[in-house]
C-alpha positions as CSV (number, residue, x, y, z in Angstrom):
1,M,-51.3,123.7,102.5
2,D,-52.1,126.8,104.6
3,L,-49.1,129.0,105.4
4,T,-49.3,131.7,108.0
5,V,-47.6,134.9,107.0
6,V,-45.1,136.3,109.6
7,Q,-43.8,139.8,110.1
8,G,-41.5,140.7,107.2
9,D,-42.8,138.2,104.7
10,T,-43.4,139.2,101.1
11,L,-45.1,137.2,98.4
12,L,-42.0,137.0,96.3
13,G,-40.0,135.9,99.4
14,V,-42.6,133.2,100.2
15,C,-42.5,132.0,96.6
16,G,-38.7,131.9,96.5
17,K,-38.6,130.0,99.8
18,Y,-41.4,127.4,99.2
19,L,-42.3,127.1,95.5
20,E,-40.6,124.7,93.1
21,A,-41.1,127.2,90.2
22,K,-41.3,130.9,90.7
23,K,-43.6,131.1,87.7
24,N,-46.3,129.8,90.0
25,C,-46.2,132.9,92.1
26,H,-48.8,134.7,89.9
27,K,-51.0,131.6,90.2
28,L,-50.6,131.7,93.9
29,A,-51.8,135.3,94.0
30,R,-54.9,134.4,92.0
31,I,-55.7,131.4,94.1
32,N,-55.6,133.6,97.2
33,R,-57.4,136.5,95.5
34,L,-54.7,139.0,96.5
35,K,-55.7,142.5,95.2
36,N,-52.1,143.7,95.7
37,P,-49.6,140.9,95.5
38,D,-46.9,143.2,96.9
39,R,-48.7,143.6,100.2
40,I,-49.4,140.6,102.6
41,Y,-49.9,140.9,106.3
42,A,-48.6,139.1,109.4
43,G,-51.2,136.5,110.4
44,Q,-52.7,136.2,107.0
45,K,-53.3,132.6,105.7
46,L,-52.0,131.7,102.3
47,A,-53.4,128.6,100.6
48,I,-50.5,126.9,98.7
49,P,-51.2,123.8,96.5
50,I,-48.8,121.1,97.6
51,S,-47.9,120.5,93.9
52,F,-46.4,124.0,93.9
53,L,-44.0,123.3,96.8
54,K,-40.4,122.6,96.4
55,G,-38.9,119.5,97.9
56,I,-36.2,116.9,97.7
57,P,-36.8,113.4,96.3
58,M,-37.8,110.9,99.0
59,E,-36.6,107.4,98.6
60,G,-38.3,104.1,99.4
61,R,-36.6,100.9,100.3
62,V,-37.4,97.2,99.5
63,T,-38.3,95.9,103.0
64,F,-39.9,92.6,101.8
65,I,-39.7,90.6,98.7
66,K,-40.9,87.1,97.7
67,G,-40.4,85.6,94.3
68,D,-39.5,87.7,91.3
69,A,-39.8,91.5,91.1
70,W,-38.1,94.0,88.8
71,T,-37.4,97.8,88.6
72,R,-36.4,100.3,85.9
73,E,-35.3,103.9,86.3
74,N,-37.4,105.2,83.5
75,K,-39.6,104.0,80.7
76,S,-36.7,103.7,78.3
77,A,-34.5,101.7,80.7
78,E,-34.1,97.9,80.9
79,W,-35.8,96.0,83.7
80,A,-33.5,94.8,86.5
81,A,-34.2,92.4,89.3
82,L,-35.1,93.8,92.7
83,H,-33.4,92.7,95.9
84,P,-34.1,93.3,99.6
85,G,-32.7,96.7,100.7
86,D,-32.7,98.2,97.2
87,H,-33.7,101.8,97.0
88,V,-36.8,103.0,95.0
89,R,-36.5,106.5,93.7
90,E,-38.7,109.1,92.0
91,G,-39.4,108.0,88.4
92,N,-38.8,104.3,89.0
93,S,-41.3,101.6,87.9
94,L,-41.8,98.3,89.8
95,K,-43.5,95.1,88.7
96,T,-44.0,91.7,90.4
97,G,-44.3,88.3,88.8
98,A,-46.8,85.5,89.3
99,G,-46.8,84.4,92.9
100,S,-44.5,87.3,93.9
101,T,-44.9,90.2,96.2
102,I,-42.8,93.2,97.4
103,E,-43.2,95.9,100.0
104,I,-41.7,99.4,99.7
105,T,-41.3,101.4,102.9
106,F,-40.5,105.1,103.0
107,E,-38.5,107.0,105.6
108,D,-41.7,108.4,107.2
109,G,-43.0,104.8,107.8
110,S,-45.5,104.7,105.0
111,S,-45.5,101.5,102.9
112,I,-46.9,100.1,99.7
113,F,-47.4,96.4,99.2
114,Q,-47.6,95.1,95.7
115,N,-49.4,91.8,95.1
116,P,-48.5,89.3,92.4
117,D,-48.7,90.6,88.8
118,T,-48.8,94.2,89.7
119,A,-47.1,97.2,87.9
120,L,-46.6,100.5,89.7
121,E,-44.9,103.7,88.7
122,Y,-43.5,106.0,91.4
123,S,-44.1,109.3,89.5
124,T,-43.3,111.7,92.4
125,T,-41.9,111.1,95.8
126,R,-40.8,114.3,97.4
127,Q,-40.7,116.0,100.8
128,G,-40.2,119.5,102.0
129,P,-40.1,121.2,105.3
130,L,-43.8,121.5,105.4
131,H,-45.1,118.7,103.2
132,L,-44.9,115.2,101.8
133,L,-45.9,114.6,98.2
134,R,-46.3,111.2,96.5
135,E,-47.9,110.5,93.3
136,L,-48.1,106.9,91.9
137,F,-49.5,105.4,88.7
138,L,-51.0,101.9,89.1
139,L,-50.9,100.3,85.6
140,G,-52.3,96.9,86.7
141,G,-52.7,94.6,89.7
142,H,-53.5,95.1,93.3
143,T,-51.8,97.2,96.1
144,I,-52.2,97.7,99.8
145,T,-51.1,101.1,101.0
146,R,-50.5,102.2,104.6
147,V,-49.8,105.9,105.1
148,K,-48.3,107.2,108.3
149,G,-49.5,110.5,109.7
150,A,-46.7,113.1,109.6
151,T,-46.8,115.5,112.5
152,G,-46.5,119.1,111.4
153,K,-46.4,118.2,107.7
154,E,-49.2,118.2,105.2
155,Q,-49.4,115.1,103.0
156,R,-50.6,114.5,99.5
157,F,-50.8,110.9,98.5
158,I,-52.3,110.3,95.0
159,I,-52.6,107.0,93.1
160,R,-53.7,107.3,89.5
161,T,-55.0,104.4,87.4
162,P,-56.1,104.3,83.8
163,S,-59.7,104.9,84.9
164,A,-59.5,106.9,88.1
165,L,-57.6,109.1,90.5
166,A,-57.5,108.3,94.3
167,S,-56.4,111.0,96.7
168,V,-55.7,109.7,100.2
169,R,-56.7,111.2,103.5
170,G,-56.6,107.9,105.3
171,T,-54.1,105.5,106.6
172,E,-54.8,102.2,105.0
173,F,-56.5,101.3,101.7
174,R,-56.5,98.8,98.9
175,L,-56.5,99.8,95.2
176,S,-56.7,97.5,92.2
177,I,-57.2,97.6,88.5
178,D,-58.2,94.6,86.4
179,G,-57.7,93.8,82.7
180,A,-60.8,95.8,81.8
181,E,-59.2,98.9,83.4
182,T,-61.9,98.9,86.2
183,T,-60.6,100.4,89.4
184,R,-61.7,99.2,92.8
185,S,-60.9,101.2,95.9
186,E,-61.4,99.8,99.4
187,V,-60.7,101.9,102.6
188,M,-59.7,100.1,105.7
189,N,-59.0,103.2,107.7
190,G,-59.4,106.9,107.1
191,I,-60.9,108.6,104.0
192,M,-60.1,108.4,100.3
193,D,-61.3,110.8,97.5
194,V,-61.9,108.9,94.3
195,G,-62.5,110.9,91.1
196,A,-63.3,110.1,87.4
197,M,-65.2,111.8,84.6
198,G,-65.6,115.0,86.6
199,R,-67.2,113.4,89.7
200,D,-65.5,112.9,93.1
201,V,-66.8,110.7,95.9
202,A,-65.5,110.4,99.4
203,V,-64.9,106.8,100.5
204,R,-64.8,106.4,104.2
205,E,-63.6,103.6,106.5
206,N,-65.1,100.2,105.6
207,E,-66.4,101.5,102.3
208,G,-65.5,100.9,98.7
209,T,-66.2,102.2,95.2
210,V,-65.8,101.0,91.6
211,V,-64.8,103.0,88.6
212,Q,-65.2,101.6,85.1
213,K,-63.2,103.2,82.4
214,G,-65.1,106.2,80.9
215,L,-67.6,106.3,83.8
216,P,-67.8,108.1,87.1
217,P,-67.3,106.2,90.4
218,I,-70.3,104.5,91.8
219,A,-71.7,105.7,95.1
220,P,-69.6,104.3,98.0
221,R,-71.0,101.2,99.5
222,E,-70.3,99.4,102.8
223,L,-67.9,96.5,102.6
224,L,-69.0,93.1,103.6
225,P,-67.8,91.6,107.0
226,P,-65.2,88.8,106.8
227,P,-66.1,85.1,107.0
228,Q,-64.8,83.2,110.0
229,V,-62.3,80.5,109.5
230,I,-63.5,76.9,110.2
231,L,-60.6,74.6,111.1
232,R,-60.8,70.8,111.2
233,P,-57.4,69.7,112.6
234,P,-55.1,67.8,112.6
235,F,-53.5,69.1,109.4
236,D,-51.5,66.0,108.7
237,T,-52.7,64.9,105.3
238,L,-53.0,66.4,101.8
239,P,-54.9,68.0,100.4
240,L,-55.7,70.5,103.2
241,N,-59.3,71.8,103.4
242,V,-60.3,74.9,105.3
243,G,-63.9,76.0,105.5
244,F,-65.6,79.4,106.2
245,T,-68.8,80.6,107.6
246,A,-71.5,82.0,105.3
247,I,-71.8,85.8,104.7
248,S,-75.0,87.2,103.3
249,G,-74.4,89.0,100.0
250,A,-71.0,87.5,99.4
251,T,-70.5,86.1,95.9
252,A,-67.0,84.8,96.6
253,Y,-64.3,84.8,99.2
254,R,-60.7,85.8,98.8
255,V,-58.6,83.5,100.9
256,Q,-54.9,83.6,101.8
257,L,-52.5,81.2,103.4
258,T,-49.4,83.0,104.7
259,R,-46.3,82.3,106.6
260,D,-46.6,85.5,108.6
261,R,-49.3,87.1,110.7
262,D,-49.1,90.3,108.7
263,G,-50.1,88.6,105.4
264,K,-47.0,89.5,103.4
265,D,-45.4,86.1,102.8
266,I,-48.3,84.6,100.8
267,V,-48.1,80.9,100.2
268,S,-51.5,80.6,98.4
269,E,-54.2,83.0,97.5
270,Q,-57.5,81.8,96.0
271,T,-60.9,83.2,95.1
272,I,-63.4,80.6,96.0
273,E,-67.2,80.2,96.1
274,P,-68.6,80.8,99.6
275,E,-69.7,77.2,100.0
276,S,-66.5,75.7,98.7
277,P,-63.4,74.8,100.9
278,F,-60.1,76.5,100.6
279,T,-58.0,73.6,99.3
280,I,-54.2,73.2,99.4
281,N,-52.7,70.3,97.4
282,E,-49.0,70.9,98.1
283,I,-47.4,72.5,101.2
284,E,-44.3,72.2,103.3
285,D,-44.5,71.3,107.0
286,G,-44.7,74.4,109.2
287,A,-46.7,77.2,110.9
288,Y,-49.1,79.2,108.8
289,Y,-52.0,81.7,109.0
290,V,-55.3,81.6,107.2
291,R,-57.5,84.6,106.6
292,G,-60.5,85.4,104.4
293,M,-62.3,88.4,102.9
294,S,-65.9,88.6,101.5
295,I,-66.3,89.8,97.9
296,D,-69.6,91.4,96.9
297,D,-71.4,91.6,93.6
298,A,-69.3,94.6,92.6
299,G,-66.1,92.8,93.2
300,L,-65.2,94.8,96.3
301,A,-63.4,92.9,99.0
302,G,-64.2,93.6,102.6
303,M,-62.1,93.6,105.8
304,S,-59.9,90.7,106.4
305,S,-60.7,88.2,109.1
306,E,-58.3,87.8,112.0
307,P,-55.4,85.6,110.9
308,V,-55.9,82.1,112.3
309,P,-52.8,80.1,113.0
310,I,-52.5,76.5,111.8
311,T,-49.7,74.0,112.1
312,V,-49.2,71.7,109.1
313,R,-47.2,68.4,109.4
314,V,-47.8,65.9,106.6
315,N,-44.4,64.3,106.9
316,P,-43.6,61.5,107.3
317,S,-46.3,60.6,104.9
318,P,-48.5,57.6,105.4
319,P,-47.1,54.3,104.0
320,L,-48.9,52.6,101.1
321,P,-50.1,49.2,102.2
322,V,-49.0,46.4,99.9
323,S,-50.3,43.2,101.4
324,P,-52.6,41.8,102.4
325,A,-54.5,43.2,99.4
326,E,-57.9,44.7,100.1
327,G,-60.4,41.9,100.8
328,A,-57.8,39.2,100.6
329,E,-58.8,35.7,101.9
330,L,-56.0,34.2,104.0
331,R,-55.7,30.6,105.2
332,S,-53.4,31.1,108.2
333,D,-53.6,33.0,111.5
334,V,-50.1,34.3,110.8
335,V,-50.5,37.2,108.4
336,E,-47.5,38.5,106.5
337,M,-47.9,42.3,106.4
338,N,-45.8,44.6,104.3
339,W,-46.0,48.2,103.0
340,Q,-44.0,50.6,101.0
341,T,-41.0,52.3,102.7
342,V,-41.3,56.0,103.6
343,Q,-38.0,57.8,103.2
344,E,-38.5,60.2,106.2
345,A,-39.6,57.3,108.6
346,V,-37.4,55.6,111.1
347,G,-40.2,53.2,112.1
348,Y,-43.9,52.5,111.8
349,H,-47.0,51.9,113.8
350,L,-49.3,48.9,112.8
351,Q,-52.8,48.3,114.0
352,I,-55.1,45.4,113.3
353,A,-58.6,45.5,114.6
354,T,-61.9,43.6,114.2
355,D,-63.8,46.9,113.5
356,R,-63.2,49.7,111.0
357,T,-63.0,52.4,113.8
358,F,-60.1,50.4,115.5
359,S,-61.8,50.4,118.9
360,K,-61.1,46.7,119.1
361,T,-57.5,46.2,118.2
362,V,-55.9,42.8,118.3
363,V,-52.5,43.9,117.1
364,D,-50.8,47.2,118.0
365,M,-47.1,47.1,117.2
366,A,-44.3,49.4,116.2
367,P,-42.2,47.6,113.6
368,G,-38.8,49.0,112.7
369,D,-39.1,48.2,109.0
370,A,-41.8,47.8,106.3
371,R,-42.8,44.3,107.1
372,Y,-44.3,42.3,110.0
373,A,-45.6,38.8,110.6
374,A,-48.8,39.4,112.7
375,T,-50.7,36.7,114.5
376,V,-54.5,37.1,114.7
377,P,-56.4,35.3,117.5
378,E,-58.9,33.5,115.3
379,P,-60.5,33.4,111.9
380,G,-62.6,36.4,111.0
381,H,-62.8,39.8,109.3
382,Y,-60.0,42.2,110.1
383,F,-59.0,45.8,109.3
384,Y,-55.5,47.2,109.3
385,R,-53.7,50.5,108.9
386,I,-50.1,51.8,109.2
387,R,-48.5,55.2,109.9
388,S,-44.9,56.4,109.8
389,R,-42.8,57.5,112.8
390,A,-40.3,60.3,112.5
391,A,-36.9,60.5,114.3
392,D,-38.4,62.9,116.9
393,G,-41.2,60.4,117.7
394,Y,-43.9,62.2,115.8
395,E,-46.3,59.8,114.1
396,G,-47.9,61.0,110.8
397,A,-51.4,60.3,109.5
398,W,-52.7,56.8,109.2
399,S,-52.7,55.1,105.8
400,A,-55.9,54.1,104.1
401,T,-57.7,51.3,106.0
402,R,-57.6,47.9,104.3
403,S,-59.3,44.7,105.2
404,F,-58.7,41.0,105.0
405,I,-60.4,37.8,106.0
406,V,-58.8,34.9,107.8
407,V,-60.9,32.0,106.5
408,P,-61.5,29.1,108.9
409,P,-60.1,25.8,107.7
410,P,-62.5,23.1,106.4
411,P,-63.9,21.0,109.2
412,V,-62.0,17.8,110.1
413,P,-63.8,14.7,108.8
414,S,-64.8,12.2,111.5
415,L,-62.9,9.0,110.5
416,E,-64.5,5.6,111.1
417,K,-62.6,2.5,112.1
418,P,-61.2,1.0,108.8
419,A,-62.8,-2.3,107.9
420,V,-60.7,-5.3,106.7
421,E,-62.7,-7.1,104.0
422,G,-60.7,-10.0,102.6
423,K,-58.0,-8.6,100.4
424,E,-59.3,-5.0,100.8
425,I,-59.3,-2.3,103.4
426,R,-62.4,-0.1,103.3
427,I,-61.8,3.4,104.9
428,R,-64.8,5.6,105.6
429,W,-65.4,9.1,107.1
430,H,-68.2,11.5,107.7
431,D,-69.5,13.1,104.5
432,L,-69.1,16.9,104.7
433,G,-71.2,17.6,101.5
434,A,-70.6,18.4,97.9
435,A,-68.4,21.4,98.6
436,Y,-65.5,19.3,99.8
437,T,-63.1,16.7,98.4
438,Y,-60.9,14.6,100.6
439,H,-57.2,13.7,101.2
440,C,-56.5,10.3,102.7
441,Q,-53.1,8.9,103.8
442,V,-52.0,5.4,105.1
443,S,-48.8,4.9,106.9
444,R,-46.9,2.2,109.0
445,D,-46.2,4.8,111.7
446,S,-48.6,7.1,113.6
447,S,-46.5,10.2,112.8
448,F,-46.8,9.5,109.0
449,R,-43.1,9.9,108.3
450,E,-43.4,7.2,105.6
451,V,-46.7,7.4,103.7
452,M,-47.7,4.3,101.9
453,V,-50.9,5.6,100.4
454,D,-51.6,9.2,99.5
455,R,-54.8,9.7,97.6
456,K,-57.4,12.4,97.0
457,T,-61.0,11.4,96.4
458,D,-64.4,13.1,95.7
459,G,-66.4,10.9,98.1
460,P,-66.2,10.0,101.8
461,E,-64.7,6.5,101.2
462,L,-61.5,4.9,99.9
463,V,-60.9,1.2,99.3
464,I,-57.3,0.0,99.1
465,Q,-55.6,-3.4,98.7
466,K,-54.7,-5.0,102.0
467,P,-51.0,-4.6,102.6
468,E,-48.9,-7.8,102.3
469,M,-46.8,-7.1,105.4
470,P,-48.5,-7.9,108.7
471,G,-48.7,-5.3,111.4
472,T,-50.5,-2.1,112.5
473,Y,-51.3,0.5,109.9
474,Y,-52.6,4.1,110.5
475,V,-55.1,6.1,108.5
476,R,-56.0,9.8,108.5
477,T,-58.0,12.1,106.3
478,S,-58.6,15.8,105.7
479,A,-61.2,17.9,103.8
480,I,-60.4,20.3,100.9
481,D,-62.8,23.1,100.0
482,S,-63.8,24.4,96.6
483,K,-60.9,26.9,96.5
484,G,-58.3,24.1,97.2
485,Y,-57.7,25.0,100.8
486,E,-57.0,21.9,102.8
487,G,-57.9,21.6,106.5
488,N,-56.3,19.7,109.3
489,F,-56.0,15.9,109.2
490,S,-58.2,13.9,111.5
491,P,-56.8,12.0,114.4
492,P,-55.4,8.7,113.0
493,Q,-57.4,5.5,113.1
494,S,-55.6,2.1,112.8
495,F,-56.1,-1.4,111.5
496,E,-54.2,-4.6,111.8
497,V,-52.9,-6.9,109.1
498,E,-52.4,-10.3,110.7
499,S,-49.7,-12.9,109.9
500,R,-51.0,-15.7,107.6
501,F,-50.8,-19.4,108.9
502,P,-48.2,-21.5,106.8
503,Y,-50.6,-24.3,105.7
504,A,-48.2,-25.6,103.0
505,L,-45.8,-26.8,105.7
506,L,-48.3,-29.3,107.0
507,G,-47.8,-31.7,104.1
508,F,-44.0,-32.0,104.6
509,V,-44.0,-33.0,108.3
510,P,-45.6,-36.6,107.9
511,L,-43.4,-37.3,104.9
512,G,-40.2,-36.6,106.9
513,M,-41.3,-38.9,109.7
514,L,-41.9,-41.8,107.3
515,L,-38.5,-41.5,105.7
516,L,-36.9,-41.7,109.1
517,L,-38.7,-45.0,109.9
518,L,-37.7,-46.6,106.6
519,F,-34.0,-45.9,107.0
């Protein structure tokens, strides 16, 4: 920091007013090459290292937390859970658990966002009348820092890692350190000085550098542009799949699904191959945002794409069809449909069509429960699907499409007029071929309420004994296919059994007349 000397200032007076330790007064004189430390002049500029300045501790506050995060006052203290609104003081250490994030905001508006599995030590957080001083130590993980410019105050914002030191002159940057103690710095806005092993590099906006432990930082390189999100709505079934455009030079994408536009409330974060989709297997209904970053061969992540909003509603879930089973062969035009009940559903929507795209529906109904007797117009191949209906009228995704076949009944045999041959009745009908057997019935009434003969035969003929009782008799027959499915009966044919003449009575009439004459 440069301090302008005013009339009446002395070096000892300046040191007493601005320095944390008066012992640094001699160092200040050497830094400014004062030949006579007892004489300084109005208008003279004194360069004062910010680390020399006195100040009061500056507290941060937990302004966002998700999941599990802990703090401890010093290295010998026990870890305690963090809560929204808690204060973070100089000397505190903070760590986040798996799937957990926190944001610490300081009174000047600067903030530090800790991603999951990140440990950060707040070594120094102080402010004075002319300066702000913050020094942090990143032990592991990933942070996003946003530094607010302070009018009239000089800032010093330093983050150390086990392998590098980053001094910030910018307003937004990402810093991470992995298990191999490799530090990656990515500048979104402003400038960051990164140093290690006696070498410093200036990393400007949209640039990044990598520092491996024991090596100097690599030359800053330009960060890759972000991929664009490719959406394929509606998002009403699981898993969800989101695609991204190709970015030349990208070895991977870092993708986030968040509940908020700012990207703090992270629901899922994945590193995927560029050609692979971002897949979500489980998620609650609601509004979300998707964004992606390109990662180059050095592991540096570029700028984030604009957050793209998506609305997910997978409930009520699709019902699971139970019957008819896939490919079932049915013998009736009345089809008993049923499916598993969905808890969130107040009703269902059933469609039956003659094509898989359901452009030719023959049944389109809204049953109130999980069963329905549907009538199809004719035998044939059909497809059906069901979806659930919520209380607000929203209908979820369709179930898997299943098919069934309504098999036409066997043809009706053409029945000939029965032939009365002496003591036998010969019944014949048209032969339908070896694939069919037959069912023949004989009754005294045309409605066949009382069946006298009920037989099944392999051939197109049946011979029965002529009935004793005279009168009209009715015959009908049906065909049975190889699977045992019986068709409709033929229209009935009839035959007559006549009364027999009582020839035995002829011998008794002359005998009776003779007896009358004799007596």
